[in-house]
N, C-alpha and C positions, 0 to 999 in steps of 0.2 A: 532383448528382453531379459529381465532378471530371472535367474534360475533359483533352485533350492539352495539354501545357504549351507556353507560349512559351519559347524558349530563355532561359536566364539571361543577364543582362548580363555583359560582360567582367569588371566589378568583382566581381560575385557569383561567377563561375567562379574567379577568382583567390582569393577568400576561401575557397571550398570546397576548392580544391587545397591552399592553404597550411594549412588546418585539418587536412586528412587527413595531410599530411606531418608536421606537429607531433605528431599523435596516433600516427602510426607510430613516430616517434622516441621518444616516451614509452614505448610498448610495448617497443621494442627495448632500452630502458634498464631495463626491469623495473619501471616506475613506474605500473603499472596499465593500464587500457584506453586512456587518452589521450583519452577522449571529452570530458572537461571542458576540459582545456587546449586541445585542438583547436578546440572550440567557441568558447572565449574569443578565440583568435587570429582565427578566421573572423569573429566579430562585431566585432572591432576594425577589421578591414579593410572590413566592410560591415555597419553597425549595423542595416540593414533586412533582413539575410539570412534571419532566421527567417520573417518575413512572406513573403518571396519564395519560400522553399522550400515553405511551407504553401499557397500560393495555388492550387495545382493538385491538392490532395488533399482528400478528405473527411476532416476532422480530428475525432477523438474525444479529448477530454481526460478524464482520470480523476484525481480528487483526494480525499484523505482523510488522516486521521492514521494509520490502520491498514488494510492490505489493498490499497493501491493498486497495488503492484507485481504482486501475484498477479492482481488483477482486470484490469489492463492486459494481462497475458499471456493470460488466458481470453478477453477480448474479441478480441484479435488472432487467436487460433486460430479463434474462431467466424467472424470476418469473412473469413478466408482462403477460406471457402466461396463468397464473392462476388467475390473479386479479390485481387491482391497487396497485402500490408500491409508498412508500415515502422513500427517501434516502438522506443522506448528500453528494450529488454528488460532491460538490466542495471541499470536504476533510476537513471541519471543524470537527475534530474528538475527541474533548474533550467535557465534559458534556454540556457546554454552546452551542456549535455549534450543538451538537446532539439534544438538546432541541429545538433550532430554527428550525431544519429540520423537526422534528416530528410535531411541531406546524403549519407547512405549509400545512398540508393536514388532513382533517377530514374524507375523504372518502376512505383512503387506507386500504387494507387488510394486506399488508406486510410492515414491516419496515426493510429495508436493511441498516445497519449502520456500517460504518467504525469507529473503536475505536483505539485511541492511546494506545500503549502497556501498558503504566503506568496506564491507567484508566480502563483497561478491567474488572478487578474484580469488581470495584465499579459500572460501567455501567451495568454489568451483574446482579448485585444485584438489581439495580433499575428497570431494564426492563424485567426481567424474560424471557430471550430469548428462543425460541423454538430450535434454532440452533446456534452454534458458529463455525466459520471457523478460524483455526489457521494455518498460512502458513509457517512462519520462524521466527527465532530470531538471530540477529547479532548485533555487536557493532554499536552504532549510538548516536550522540549528547553526547559526552563523559562528558561534563560538567553538563548535566541535567539528563541523564538516568542512572539507576543503571547498574552495571556489568550484562552481559547477564544471568548468572545463577541466579542472584537475581530476575531478571524479570521473569524467568521461574518459580522460587519458588513462586513469587507473583501470577502468573497464576495458578500454581498447588494448592495453598491454596484457592484461590478464586473460583476455579471451582470444588473443592472437593464436591462430592454429588450433583452436578448440575443436574437438570432434562433435561437440553438441550441435544440435539444430537450434539456431537462435531465432526466436520469434520477436521481431522488433517493430516499434512504432515509427513508421517512415515520416510522420509529420513533425517529429522532434529532431532538429538537426544534431543536437548533442548525442542523442541515442543512435542516430544513423552513423555518425562519425565513430562512435564507440563500437558499434556492431560490425562496421565494415572491415575490421581486421579478421573476422571469422569467415571461414570458407563456405559455410552453409547457412544462409540467412533467408528467412521467410518474412517479407515485409507486410505489415498491416497498416492500413490507413485508419488510425484510431482517433485522429484529431489532436489539436493542441490549442486549448483556450488561452492559457497563460503563455505569452511569447516574450516576456521581458528579459528572460535569461538566454535568448537565442537570436539576438540581433547581430552578433559578430560571428564570422565563420570560424568554427572550431578547428578547421584544417589550416587556414592561413592568417586568420585574424581580420580579414576584410569584412566589409559591411554586407550583411545578407540582404538580398532582395526578396520580398514576401508578397507577391501578387496573389491575392485570394488565398486559397489553401496551398498553393505551390510555394516553393522556396528554392533559392539558388544563390551561389556566390558569383558575382560578376568578375571577380579577380582570378580565382583559381579553378572555377568550373565545378566545384563541389555542389551537388544538387540532390533534390528529393528523388529517391528511387521509385520505380513503378511498383505499386503494391499488388500482391496477389490475393489478399483479403482486404475487405473494407467495411467500415460501418457506413450504412446509407439509411438515414432516418431511423426507422424501427426495424431494420433488417441488417443481417450480415451477408455480404456478398462473398461467396467462396471462389476459389481459383477457376472454377468452370463457369462462373457467371450466374450461378443459381442464387436466389435471394431467400434467406431463411429468417422467419419472423423471430424477433426477440420479445419474450414475455418474462419480465422480471418483477419481483416484488420490491426490489431495491430501486430507489428513485434516481432520476437525473440522467443527463446525457453521459456523464463520466462513467456511470456503471454500464451503460450500453457499450461504451468503448472497451471497458474491462471485459465484457462478455464477448466482444468480437475477438480480442486477443486470446481469450480463453478457448474459444471455439477453434482458433487456429492451432493452439497447443494440443487440444484434444485430438484433432485430426492427425497430428504427427503419430499418435499412438493408435490410430485406426478407429477412433470414435467419430461417427458421422455428425455433421453440424446439427441436424435435427435432434438427434439423441442428446448431444451435449447441451444444447440450448434448453431442451425440455427439462433436463435435470437441474440446470441452473435456476429454474423457477422455484425450486424448493428452498432457496436461500432467502430468508426473511430479514435477517439482521446479521451483522458480522461483529463479534466481540462487543455487543451493545450498540454499535453504530446503526442508526436508523430505527432503533427500538422506540415504540410509543409506550410510555409508562404513565401510571396514575400517581400523582403526588399532590397532597393537599386538595383532593377533589378535582384536580385539573389534569388534562392530557398534555404531556410533554413529549416532544420528539427530540431524541438525543442525536446530535450531529457532531462529528469530529472534524476539525480543520486545524492543521498544524503550521501552515506556512502560507504565503501569499497566493500561490496557485490553488491550494486546497480551499482557502476562504472564497476565492473567486468562484470555484465550482460549486461550493455549498450555497452561496448567495443565489445561484441560478436555480436551485431546486426548492427553496423554501416557499411556503404559501405567500400570496401577494399581500400588500397592506390592506387592512390595518392589523394583520396578524402580529401579535406581540413577539418580540425576540429577546432572549437573554443571551448575553455574550460573557464568556468567562475565559480569562487568560492567566496562566501561571508562567513562571520562568525558573523552574527547578531544573535539576541536572538533566532529566530525561527530555525536557522541552528545549533545552538551550537557554542559557541565562541572558542572552542578548535579545532585547525586545525591539530593536530598531526595525525589524521586518514589518512591524505594525504600520509603518509609514508607507509601505509598498502596497497595502491593501486599499482598494477603492470602496470606502465605506459609504459613498454617496448612493450606492446600490440599495442601501437600507432606508432611503428617504421614504417617509410615510409610515414606517413601522414604529410603534412604541418600543423603545430600546431600554433594557435594564442591564447594568454592568456589574459583574461580580468577579471574584478571583483574586489571587495574590497581587497581581499587577493591574488591578482595576483602575488605578489612577493613571497609569501609562496609557491604557486604552481610552480613558476618559479624555485625556488631552488630545489624542488622535481624533476622536469623534467630534470634539469641539471644533477643531480645525476644519473637519469635513462638514461642519454646519449641520450636524445631526442633533435631534432632540433625544435626550437620554437622561436616566437617573442612575446614580451609583448606590449600591446596597452592600451591606456587610456580608450577606450570605444568600444562598439559594432560597431559603424559606421567605425572607423578606421580599426578594425579587418576585417570586411567584405570587405572593399575596398582593403585590402592587400592580400586577399585570391586568389589563382589561380582559373581558371574556374572550373565549375561543381557545383553540389549541395553541400552545406556546412552542415556538422553535427555540431550542437551546443549542447554541454553537459554542464549542469549547476546544482548546488545544489539549495536548496529550494528558498531562497530569491533572489538569482541571477537569477533563472528561472523566478520568478515573474517580476523582473526588465526587463528582456529580452522581456517578453510578452508585457509589457507596451510599450517598445520602438518600437516593430514591429507592435503595434496596434492589438494584438491578444487577 
């Protein structure tokens, strides 16, 4: 457990103060939260600042391709039952943003930190976490991120011999292979809807066998470990076999899976599943995701989907046809400029929905929808799309920067 801190060195205090000042100036100029630029300035002044800020916290790191922001929020809510928490709740998940988040609280006992997949090993080295939650790995930002097995290898090497308790999804072979280098792993059966990145064995390259929910490699024997926690319908099963009901305001099976992993993390710190899950109910939206907003007299539900696995999960939770759907895709730096992933998404799941397409890369998406034999219309902007939608609540699905554009337009 983290104890009372030694005071920060004068250099570290200067770095924290300067970072906060720059962040405040960025916010005043209307250029976002300022957490990233503030963190960069602070780390420039004290390169060891992240490690200094983390040394007096019980740090929990959360990494995945999908679901890490929501899971970070759920864990943070659960752990508040045991003490004050500091977290990068807005999703700035690289070292600069993480540094800004930790600099924002000197009273916290727990640091619940979302970490970009590429940076997990380095952030773990700097922060000496007590627990690391690994949820899934799939293709994302193809122009920036390494191939998924390379990311898994980076995790595996970075976590080898780690003193952290690793809470890992046993249904994702890439996560299992990455986590297996750690001496202390708690396996959670959280499920895996998207399987297209896990058909070859990460250990030997052989073909994975996937009967039902099980998986194994027939060539080298690498196989799904036995979980001690599991998602079972609307319940979390703990290691004693007790079933705890999940009551979330967040929609979909994926968020129940996030809650199961979060309950397992909370238990590492002595928070019982019942208490943890009750606290998770307080979460209504996460950085605008799942928010229902009013715009032009219509109800819009804002949903974020950044990659094929995320779009698949999102399609599973939208209201059935004839609910109108607006899709928005950009390809800016934060999204990844390669839109070829659109061809991996099964858009036939939208059959029967009136579809409107907006965003910087609306024509890329239009070609993909045409090939999928979907009925859609392309519009210049959100205002036109909303005006064209038939009555009823509108599901709005967007990738990262498109989602931020939409939030600004609707005043969310």
